[in-house]
Structure formats: structure tokens, C-alpha cells
C-alpha positions as CSV (number, residue, x, y, z in Angstrom):
1,M,70.2,92.5,90.8
2,K,67.0,94.0,91.5
3,T,67.0,97.2,92.9
4,V,65.2,98.8,96.1
5,I,64.9,102.2,96.7
6,K,64.0,103.0,100.4
7,Q,61.9,105.4,101.0
8,K,63.9,107.6,103.6
9,F,66.6,107.9,100.6
10,W,63.8,109.9,98.7
11,E,63.1,111.7,101.9
12,S,66.8,112.9,102.3
13,I,67.1,113.7,98.6
14,Q,64.1,116.2,99.1
15,E,65.4,117.7,102.5
16,I,69.0,118.0,100.7
17,L,67.4,119.8,97.4
18,I,65.6,122.3,99.7
19,F,68.1,123.0,101.9
20,L,70.9,123.5,98.7
21,N,68.4,126.0,96.9
22,E,68.3,128.4,99.7
23,E,71.9,128.0,101.0
24,A,73.5,127.2,97.3
25,G,71.4,128.1,94.5
26,E,69.2,126.8,92.0
27,E,72.2,126.1,89.3
28,F,74.2,124.1,92.5
29,T,71.0,122.2,93.0
30,E,70.1,121.3,89.8
31,G,73.6,119.8,89.4
32,F,73.1,117.7,92.6
33,K,69.4,116.9,91.5
34,N,71.1,115.6,87.7
35,G,73.9,113.7,89.0
36,I,71.8,111.4,91.7
37,K,70.7,109.2,88.3
38,D,74.1,108.5,87.7
39,A,74.8,107.9,90.9
40,L,72.6,105.6,91.2
41,L,73.6,103.9,88.0
42,K,77.1,103.5,89.0
43,I,75.9,101.4,92.3
44,Q,73.5,99.5,90.5
45,N,75.9,98.6,87.6
46,N,78.9,97.8,90.2
47,P,78.2,97.4,93.8
48,Y,80.9,95.6,95.0
49,H,83.2,98.5,93.6
50,F,82.1,100.6,96.3
51,A,83.6,100.8,100.1
52,I,82.0,99.3,103.5
53,E,80.6,101.7,105.5
54,P,83.0,101.6,108.8
55,H,79.6,102.6,110.9
56,L,78.0,99.9,109.9
57,E,79.9,96.9,109.3
58,T,79.4,93.1,109.3
59,K,81.6,90.1,108.4
60,K,80.2,90.1,105.3
61,G,80.6,93.8,104.2
62,L,76.6,94.4,103.3
63,Y,76.7,98.1,103.7
64,R,78.5,100.2,101.5
65,Y,78.6,103.6,100.2
66,L,79.3,106.1,97.2
67,K,80.9,109.5,97.8
68,Y,78.6,111.8,96.5
69,K,79.6,115.2,95.5
70,K,82.6,115.0,98.2
71,K,80.2,115.8,100.9
72,W,77.5,113.1,100.7
73,K,77.6,109.3,100.8
74,I,74.9,107.2,99.8
75,I,74.7,104.3,101.6
76,F,73.2,100.8,100.6
77,K,73.3,97.1,101.9
78,I,74.1,93.9,99.1
79,L,72.4,90.9,99.4
80,S,72.5,88.0,97.0
81,N,70.6,89.3,94.7
82,L,68.9,92.5,95.9
83,L,70.6,96.1,96.2
84,I,68.9,97.9,98.6
85,I,69.6,101.7,98.9
86,L,69.1,103.0,102.2
87,D,69.9,106.7,102.1
88,I,72.1,109.6,101.7
89,V,73.9,111.6,104.3
90,H,76.3,113.9,104.9
91,V,79.6,113.1,105.2
92,K,79.9,114.8,108.5
93,Q,76.8,113.3,109.7
94,N,76.3,111.5,113.6
95,P,77.5,108.3,113.5
96,N,74.9,106.9,115.5
97,Q,72.4,108.5,113.0
98,I,73.9,105.9,110.3
99,K,74.3,103.4,112.5
100,K,70.3,103.4,112.9
101,L,70.2,102.7,109.1
102,K,70.6,99.1,110.5
103,K,67.5,99.1,112.7
104,K,65.3,100.7,110.3
105,E,65.5,98.2,107.7
106,V,62.7,96.0,106.9
């Protein structure tokens, strides 16, 4: 399955890393950053294993998420032969912001 990672995902990662570095320190930030690659590999290896994103429900369950470090969701979409990594958001993110991911897609 081909994988596409949206620019929004990388922008969010940058924002999170800046915040974490200021608030949680360098060691935690490095652990967060290093775990992203493993999380993306888990999604790529078995995308249907993960829960359907409740704020982006569709009849086919296209939108799913991996819970990362207990406080973050990596949200992705599964099409027939395409996996699209959309964004990473805090679990307490306003649901309206998550719903916008559906509209921002190309």
C-alpha cells in the first residue's frame, strides 16, 4: 500500500516539538520525536488494526487513528491502495478542528 504523508502532519510535528522542548525538556522531546517513525511503521504495517476516528466517521470507516504517547492521535485515511497520514492532534483537541481534516483533504 502506497503511503502519503500530508504537509499538515509535518507542520504539526514541528509545532509539538517546539512546545515540548520548552515545556517538557529535551529528553522527552527526543523520545517523542524518535517514536514517530515507529508509530508510522505500525500504521503502514496494519492500518485496519486501529480504531475508527469518531469525529470523522464514514460508512466505510476510512478515517482511523493511532493513539501516540497517551496524549496524541495520529489520524490517517485508508483508501483502496493508498494510506494518507493526515495529522497529529492532542486527544483534547476541539472536535471541530478534527472534523476540518475531512474538508482539507485533496
